[in-house]
TITOR-60236 format. One record per atom (N, C-alpha, C): residue number from 0; atom name; x, y, z; residue in one letter. Coordinates in Angstrom, 2 decimals, m for minus. Layout:
<recs>
[rec NUM "CA" [X Y Z] "a"],
...
</recs>
This chain:
<recs>
[rec 0 "N" [8.38 10.98 35.63] "m"],
[rec 0 "CA" [9.33 10.75 34.54] "m"],
[rec 0 "C" [8.57 10.17 33.33] "m"],
[rec 1 "N" [8.82 10.81 32.18] "e"],
[rec 1 "CA" [8.14 10.29 31.04] "e"],
[rec 1 "C" [8.90 9.01 30.46] "e"],
[rec 2 "N" [8.07 8.15 29.94] "k"],
[rec 2 "CA" [8.49 6.89 29.47] "k"],
[rec 2 "C" [9.02 7.13 28.11] "k"],
[rec 3 "N" [10.22 6.69 27.76] "e"],
[rec 3 "CA" [10.76 6.98 26.39] "e"],
[rec 3 "C" [10.10 5.90 25.46] "e"],
[rec 4 "N" [9.83 6.29 24.29] "c"],
[rec 4 "CA" [9.37 5.28 23.28] "c"],
[rec 4 "C" [10.43 4.60 22.59] "c"],
[rec 5 "N" [10.43 3.28 22.58] "c"],
[rec 5 "CA" [11.57 2.58 21.97] "c"],
[rec 5 "C" [11.27 2.41 20.42] "c"],
[rec 6 "N" [10.16 2.82 19.91] "c"],
[rec 6 "CA" [9.74 2.64 18.56] "c"],
[rec 6 "C" [10.21 3.92 17.70] "c"],
[rec 7 "N" [10.55 3.76 16.51] "t"],
[rec 7 "CA" [10.82 4.87 15.61] "t"],
[rec 7 "C" [9.89 4.72 14.43] "t"],
[rec 8 "N" [9.21 5.69 14.06] "h"],
[rec 8 "CA" [8.29 5.70 13.04] "h"],
[rec 8 "C" [8.67 6.89 11.97] "h"],
[rec 9 "N" [8.92 6.30 10.80] "k"],
[rec 9 "CA" [9.26 7.28 9.70] "k"],
[rec 9 "C" [7.95 7.82 9.06] "k"],
[rec 10 "N" [8.05 9.04 8.67] "t"],
[rec 10 "CA" [6.89 9.63 7.96] "t"],
[rec 10 "C" [7.34 10.17 6.63] "t"],
[rec 11 "N" [6.47 10.52 5.81] "k"],
[rec 11 "CA" [6.79 11.04 4.46] "k"],
[rec 11 "C" [5.78 12.17 4.12] "k"],
[rec 12 "N" [6.29 13.30 3.73] "e"],
[rec 12 "CA" [5.45 14.32 3.19] "e"],
[rec 12 "C" [5.15 14.01 1.73] "e"],
[rec 13 "N" [3.86 13.86 1.44] "r"],
[rec 13 "CA" [3.44 13.48 0.03] "r"],
[rec 13 "C" [2.85 14.70 m0.66] "r"],
[rec 14 "N" [3.06 14.77 m1.98] "s"],
[rec 14 "CA" [2.50 15.95 m2.74] "s"],
[rec 14 "C" [1.01 15.72 m2.69] "s"],
[rec 15 "N" [0.31 16.79 m2.97] "e"],
[rec 15 "CA" [m1.21 16.79 m2.90] "e"],
[rec 15 "C" [m1.62 15.72 m4.01] "e"],
[rec 16 "N" [m1.04 15.72 m5.15] "a"],
[rec 16 "CA" [m1.38 14.82 m6.14] "a"],
[rec 16 "C" [m1.19 13.43 m5.76] "a"],
[rec 17 "N" [m0.01 13.06 m5.23] "e"],
[rec 17 "CA" [0.23 11.71 m4.74] "e"],
[rec 17 "C" [m0.73 11.35 m3.65] "e"],
[rec 18 "N" [m1.01 12.16 m2.69] "y"],
[rec 18 "CA" [m1.98 11.92 m1.61] "y"],
[rec 18 "C" [m3.34 11.56 m2.16] "y"],
[rec 19 "N" [m3.82 12.49 m3.07] "r"],
[rec 19 "CA" [m5.15 12.35 m3.62] "r"],
[rec 19 "C" [m5.32 10.97 m4.41] "r"],
[rec 20 "N" [m4.22 10.74 m5.16] "s"],
[rec 20 "CA" [m4.31 9.42 m5.97] "s"],
[rec 20 "C" [m4.34 8.18 m5.06] "s"],
[rec 21 "N" [m3.55 8.14 m4.08] "l"],
[rec 21 "CA" [m3.57 7.01 m3.12] "l"],
[rec 21 "C" [m4.82 6.94 m2.40] "l"],
[rec 22 "N" [m5.38 8.03 m1.85] "i"],
[rec 22 "CA" [m6.61 8.03 m1.19] "i"],
[rec 22 "C" [m7.80 7.64 m2.10] "i"],
[rec 23 "N" [m7.79 8.11 m3.35] "n"],
[rec 23 "CA" [m8.84 7.70 m4.23] "n"],
[rec 23 "C" [m8.88 6.25 m4.44] "n"],
[rec 24 "N" [m7.58 5.69 m4.72] "r"],
[rec 24 "CA" [m7.51 4.24 m4.89] "r"],
[rec 24 "C" [m8.09 3.48 m3.68] "r"],
[rec 25 "N" [m7.63 3.92 m2.41] "l"],
[rec 25 "CA" [m8.13 3.20 m1.25] "l"],
[rec 25 "C" [m9.62 3.30 m1.09] "l"],
[rec 26 "N" [m10.17 4.43 m1.51] "s"],
[rec 26 "CA" [m11.67 4.56 m1.34] "s"],
[rec 26 "C" [m12.41 3.64 m2.30] "s"],
[rec 27 "N" [m11.84 3.47 m3.56] "r"],
[rec 27 "CA" [m12.42 2.54 m4.48] "r"],
[rec 27 "C" [m12.34 1.03 m3.88] "r"],
[rec 28 "N" [m11.13 0.78 m3.32] "i"],
[rec 28 "CA" [m10.83 m0.64 m2.74] "i"],
[rec 28 "C" [m11.84 m0.84 m1.67] "i"],
[rec 29 "N" [m12.01 0.18 m0.77] "e"],
[rec 29 "CA" [m12.95 0.05 0.33] "e"],
[rec 29 "C" [m14.36 m0.24 m0.19] "e"],
[rec 30 "N" [m14.70 0.41 m1.22] "g"],
[rec 30 "CA" [m16.10 0.13 m1.85] "g"],
[rec 30 "C" [m16.14 m1.34 m2.36] "g"],
[rec 31 "N" [m15.10 m1.75 m2.99] "q"],
[rec 31 "CA" [m15.10 m3.09 m3.50] "q"],
[rec 31 "C" [m15.27 m4.09 m2.35] "q"],
[rec 32 "N" [m14.52 m3.89 m1.16] "i"],
[rec 32 "CA" [m14.66 m4.73 m0.07] "i"],
[rec 32 "C" [m16.08 m4.77 0.49] "i"],
[rec 33 "N" [m16.71 m3.59 0.62] "r"],
[rec 33 "CA" [m18.06 m3.49 1.05] "r"],
[rec 33 "C" [m18.95 m4.31 0.09] "r"],
[rec 34 "N" [m18.74 m4.17 m1.24] "g"],
[rec 34 "CA" [m19.55 m4.96 m2.16] "g"],
[rec 34 "C" [m19.35 m6.44 m2.05] "g"],
[rec 35 "N" [m18.08 m6.94 m1.75] "i"],
[rec 35 "CA" [m17.91 m8.39 m1.58] "i"],
[rec 35 "C" [m18.66 m8.77 m0.26] "i"],
[rec 36 "N" [m18.60 m7.98 0.79] "r"],
[rec 36 "CA" [m19.37 m8.32 1.97] "r"],
[rec 36 "C" [m20.84 m8.44 1.75] "r"],
[rec 37 "N" [m21.38 m7.54 0.95] "n"],
[rec 37 "CA" [m22.80 m7.56 0.50] "n"],
[rec 37 "C" [m23.11 m8.78 m0.23] "n"],
[rec 38 "N" [m22.23 m9.15 m1.13] "l"],
[rec 38 "CA" [m22.49 m10.34 m1.86] "l"],
[rec 38 "C" [m22.54 m11.63 m0.97] "l"],
[rec 39 "N" [m21.59 m11.67 0.00] "v"],
[rec 39 "CA" [m21.68 m12.75 1.01] "v"],
[rec 39 "C" [m23.00 m12.78 1.81] "v"],
[rec 40 "N" [m23.35 m11.57 2.28] "e"],
[rec 40 "CA" [m24.60 m11.39 3.06] "e"],
[rec 40 "C" [m25.81 m11.77 2.24] "e"],
[rec 41 "N" [m25.77 m11.51 0.99] "e"],
[rec 41 "CA" [m26.88 m11.85 0.07] "e"],
[rec 41 "C" [m26.82 m13.27 m0.47] "e"],
[rec 42 "N" [m25.92 m14.09 0.00] "n"],
[rec 42 "CA" [m25.77 m15.45 m0.44] "n"],
[rec 42 "C" [m25.53 m15.52 m1.93] "n"],
[rec 43 "N" [m24.75 m14.69 m2.47] "a"],
[rec 43 "CA" [m24.42 m14.75 m3.98] "a"],
[rec 43 "C" [m23.61 m15.99 m4.28] "a"],
[rec 44 "N" [m23.73 m16.26 m5.53] "y"],
[rec 44 "CA" [m23.04 m17.44 m6.07] "y"],
[rec 44 "C" [m21.54 m17.40 m5.89] "y"],
[rec 45 "N" [m20.83 m18.45 m5.51] "c"],
[rec 45 "CA" [m19.43 m18.38 m5.20] "c"],
[rec 45 "C" [m18.58 m17.79 m6.22] "c"],
[rec 46 "N" [m18.79 m18.14 m7.51] "t"],
[rec 46 "CA" [m17.91 m17.54 m8.50] "t"],
[rec 46 "C" [m18.06 m16.04 m8.68] "t"],
[rec 47 "N" [m19.30 m15.65 m8.42] "d"],
[rec 47 "CA" [m19.54 m14.11 m8.52] "d"],
[rec 47 "C" [m18.69 m13.44 m7.41] "d"],
[rec 48 "N" [m18.65 m14.01 m6.30] "i"],
[rec 48 "CA" [m17.81 m13.47 m5.20] "i"],
[rec 48 "C" [m16.38 m13.45 m5.45] "i"],
[rec 49 "N" [m15.95 m14.71 m6.01] "l"],
[rec 49 "CA" [m14.44 m14.83 m6.35] "l"],
[rec 49 "C" [m14.08 m13.86 m7.42] "l"],
[rec 50 "N" [m14.81 m13.55 m8.37] "v"],
[rec 50 "CA" [m14.51 m12.54 m9.35] "v"],
[rec 50 "C" [m14.33 m11.22 m8.79] "v"],
[rec 51 "N" [m15.20 m10.86 m7.83] "q"],
[rec 51 "CA" [m15.03 m9.56 m7.12] "q"],
[rec 51 "C" [m13.85 m9.48 m6.20] "q"],
[rec 52 "N" [m13.57 m10.60 m5.58] "v"],
[rec 52 "CA" [m12.35 m10.64 m4.73] "v"],
[rec 52 "C" [m11.13 m10.54 m5.58] "v"],
[rec 53 "N" [m11.09 m11.16 m6.84] "s"],
[rec 53 "CA" [m10.01 m10.98 m7.71] "s"],
[rec 53 "C" [m9.72 m9.54 m8.11] "s"],
[rec 54 "N" [m10.86 m8.91 m8.37] "a"],
[rec 54 "CA" [m10.83 m7.40 m8.81] "a"],
[rec 54 "C" [m10.27 m6.61 m7.57] "a"],
[rec 55 "N" [m10.66 m6.87 m6.36] "a"],
[rec 55 "CA" [m10.15 m6.16 m5.22] "a"],
[rec 55 "C" [m8.71 m6.42 m5.00] "a"],
[rec 56 "N" [m8.28 m7.64 m5.16] "s"],
[rec 56 "CA" [m6.90 m8.04 m5.03] "s"],
[rec 56 "C" [m6.06 m7.32 m6.13] "s"],
[rec 57 "N" [m6.54 m7.20 m7.43] "a"],
[rec 57 "CA" [m5.84 m6.50 m8.43] "a"],
[rec 57 "C" [m5.71 m4.97 m8.12] "a"],
[rec 58 "N" [m6.76 m4.50 m7.49] "a"],
[rec 58 "CA" [m6.73 m3.09 m7.19] "a"],
[rec 58 "C" [m5.74 m2.86 m6.05] "a"],
[rec 59 "N" [m5.59 m3.71 m5.08] "l"],
[rec 59 "CA" [m4.56 m3.56 m4.04] "l"],
[rec 59 "C" [m3.14 m3.67 m4.57] "l"],
[rec 60 "N" [m3.02 m4.65 m5.57] "n"],
[rec 60 "CA" [m1.79 m4.68 m6.29] "n"],
[rec 60 "C" [m1.42 m3.45 m6.98] "n"],
[rec 61 "N" [m2.35 m2.86 m7.58] "a"],
[rec 61 "CA" [m2.07 m1.61 m8.34] "a"],
[rec 61 "C" [m1.75 m0.42 m7.35] "a"],
[rec 62 "N" [m2.39 m0.46 m6.23] "f"],
[rec 62 "CA" [m2.08 0.46 m5.10] "f"],
[rec 62 "C" [m0.63 0.31 m4.70] "f"],
[rec 63 "N" [m0.25 m1.02 m4.43] "n"],
[rec 63 "CA" [1.15 m1.28 m4.02] "n"],
[rec 63 "C" [2.14 m0.79 m5.10] "n"],
[rec 64 "N" [1.82 m1.07 m6.37] "r"],
[rec 64 "CA" [2.85 m0.68 m7.41] "r"],
[rec 64 "C" [2.95 0.85 m7.44] "r"],
[rec 65 "N" [1.84 1.61 m7.29] "e"],
[rec 65 "CA" [2.02 3.03 m7.28] "e"],
[rec 65 "C" [2.74 3.50 m6.20] "e"],
[rec 66 "N" [2.48 3.05 m4.93] "l"],
[rec 66 "CA" [3.17 3.46 m3.76] "l"],
[rec 66 "C" [4.61 3.11 m3.75] "l"],
[rec 67 "N" [4.93 1.89 m4.26] "l"],
[rec 67 "CA" [6.39 1.48 m4.38] "l"],
[rec 67 "C" [7.04 2.31 m5.33] "l"],
[rec 68 "N" [6.52 2.68 m6.50] "a"],
[rec 68 "CA" [7.19 3.47 m7.49] "a"],
[rec 68 "C" [7.44 4.89 m6.94] "a"],
[rec 69 "N" [6.49 5.40 m6.25] "n"],
[rec 69 "CA" [6.69 6.72 m5.60] "n"],
[rec 69 "C" [7.78 6.64 m4.50] "n"],
[rec 70 "N" [7.88 5.58 m3.82] "h"],
[rec 70 "CA" [8.81 5.45 m2.79] "h"],
[rec 70 "C" [10.18 5.38 m3.37] "h"],
[rec 71 "N" [10.35 4.58 m4.40] "i"],
[rec 71 "CA" [11.67 4.47 m4.97] "i"],
[rec 71 "C" [12.14 5.83 m5.65] "i"],
[rec 72 "N" [11.18 6.55 m6.33] "k"],
[rec 72 "CA" [11.50 7.76 m6.97] "k"],
[rec 72 "C" [11.83 8.89 m5.98] "k"],
[rec 73 "N" [11.30 8.85 m4.73] "t"],
[rec 73 "CA" [11.48 9.94 m3.81] "t"],
[rec 73 "C" [12.36 9.49 m2.73] "t"],
[rec 74 "N" [11.81 8.71 m1.75] "c"],
[rec 74 "CA" [12.54 8.28 m0.47] "c"],
[rec 74 "C" [13.88 7.63 m0.77] "c"],
[rec 75 "N" [13.84 6.59 m1.64] "v"],
[rec 75 "CA" [15.02 5.77 m1.88] "v"],
[rec 75 "C" [16.06 6.61 m2.60] "v"],
[rec 76 "N" [15.61 7.26 m3.71] "a"],
[rec 76 "CA" [16.52 8.07 m4.47] "a"],
[rec 76 "C" [17.15 9.24 m3.58] "a"],
[rec 77 "N" [16.38 9.85 m2.75] "d"],
[rec 77 "CA" [16.91 10.91 m1.97] "d"],
[rec 77 "C" [17.94 10.36 m0.94] "d"],
[rec 78 "N" [17.57 9.26 m0.32] "d"],
[rec 78 "CA" [18.47 8.66 0.71] "d"],
[rec 78 "C" [19.78 8.22 0.03] "d"],
[rec 79 "N" [19.80 7.67 m1.14] "i"],
[rec 79 "CA" [21.04 7.26 m1.86] "i"],
[rec 79 "C" [21.83 8.49 m2.19] "i"],
[rec 80 "N" [21.28 9.54 m2.60] "k"],
[rec 80 "CA" [21.96 10.76 m2.97] "k"],
[rec 80 "C" [22.60 11.34 m1.67] "k"],
[rec 81 "N" [21.95 11.09 m0.64] "n"],
[rec 81 "CA" [22.47 11.61 0.71] "n"],
[rec 81 "C" [23.31 10.61 1.47] "n"],
[rec 82 "N" [23.71 9.58 0.71] "g"],
[rec 82 "CA" [24.74 8.60 1.28] "g"],
[rec 82 "C" [24.11 7.59 2.23] "g"],
[rec 83 "N" [22.79 7.43 2.27] "k"],
[rec 83 "CA" [22.16 6.47 3.18] "k"],
[rec 83 "C" [21.88 5.18 2.50] "k"],
[rec 84 "N" [23.04 4.39 2.31] "e"],
[rec 84 "CA" [22.97 3.17 1.59] "e"],
[rec 84 "C" [22.10 2.08 2.11] "e"],
[rec 85 "N" [21.84 2.18 3.51] "e"],
[rec 85 "CA" [21.06 1.24 4.18] "e"],
[rec 85 "C" [19.56 1.21 3.70] "e"],
[rec 86 "N" [19.23 2.29 2.97] "t"],
[rec 86 "CA" [17.85 2.34 2.35] "t"],
[rec 86 "C" [17.70 1.27 1.29] "t"],
[rec 87 "N" [18.77 0.89 0.64] "v"],
[rec 87 "CA" [18.70 m0.12 m0.34] "v"],
[rec 87 "C" [18.32 m1.42 0.32] "v"],
[rec 88 "N" [19.00 m1.80 1.41] "d"],
[rec 88 "CA" [18.67 m2.92 2.17] "d"],
[rec 88 "C" [17.26 m3.01 2.68] "d"],
[rec 89 "N" [16.77 m1.82 3.06] "e"],
[rec 89 "CA" [15.37 m1.70 3.62] "e"],
[rec 89 "C" [14.40 m2.03 2.34] "e"],
[rec 90 "N" [14.74 m1.42 1.20] "l"],
[rec 90 "CA" [13.98 m1.71 m0.06] "l"],
[rec 90 "C" [13.94 m3.19 m0.42] "l"],
[rec 91 "N" [15.07 m3.85 m0.35] "v"],
[rec 91 "CA" [15.19 m5.23 m0.65] "v"],
[rec 91 "C" [14.29 m6.08 0.33] "v"],
[rec 92 "N" [14.43 m5.68 1.62] "a"],
[rec 92 "CA" [13.61 m6.40 2.65] "a"],
[rec 92 "C" [12.09 m6.24 2.35] "a"],
[rec 93 "N" [11.69 m5.04 1.94] "t"],
[rec 93 "CA" [10.33 m4.77 1.70] "t"],
[rec 93 "C" [9.85 m5.53 0.44] "t"],
[rec 94 "N" [10.69 m5.58 m0.63] "l"],
[rec 94 "CA" [10.33 m6.40 m1.80] "l"],
[rec 94 "C" [10.16 m7.83 m1.50] "l"],
[rec 95 "N" [11.00 m8.33 m0.67] "r"],
[rec 95 "CA" [10.84 m9.77 m0.20] "r"],
[rec 95 "C" [9.55 m9.99 0.48] "r"],
[rec 96 "N" [9.12 m9.04 1.29] "k"],
[rec 96 "CA" [7.85 m9.24 2.02] "k"],
[rec 96 "C" [6.72 m9.13 0.96] "k"],
[rec 97 "N" [6.82 m8.21 m0.03] "l"],
[rec 97 "CA" [5.76 m8.12 m1.00] "l"],
[rec 97 "C" [5.65 m9.30 m1.88] "l"],
[rec 98 "N" [6.70 m9.99 m2.08] "m"],
[rec 98 "CA" [6.78 m11.11 m3.08] "m"],
[rec 98 "C" [6.53 m12.47 m2.41] "m"],
[rec 99 "N" [6.06 m12.48 m1.26] "k"],
[rec 99 "CA" [5.82 m13.87 m0.57] "k"],
[rec 99 "C" [4.60 m14.54 m1.32] "k"],
</recs>
């Protein structure tokens, strides 16, 4: 007997442009994180590392803004048009988590 999965995972089909933009941002962030690691390994001065961490944090925030805007314009708007009002509650819960 197969075990039923109790988890549900939503997925989203992204346009090629949206996918490329998100992946490019993540690749740049990944490079920034590697750079920060190198600074630590090379015993760089603390403020130099902090400046790079701040830049990586800003890049992650920009990624979040882009992803959130796309989510609202597509998933949330489509669900509301289709009568799925619970999506608004999901969005509010997500915004609360992002604004901690």
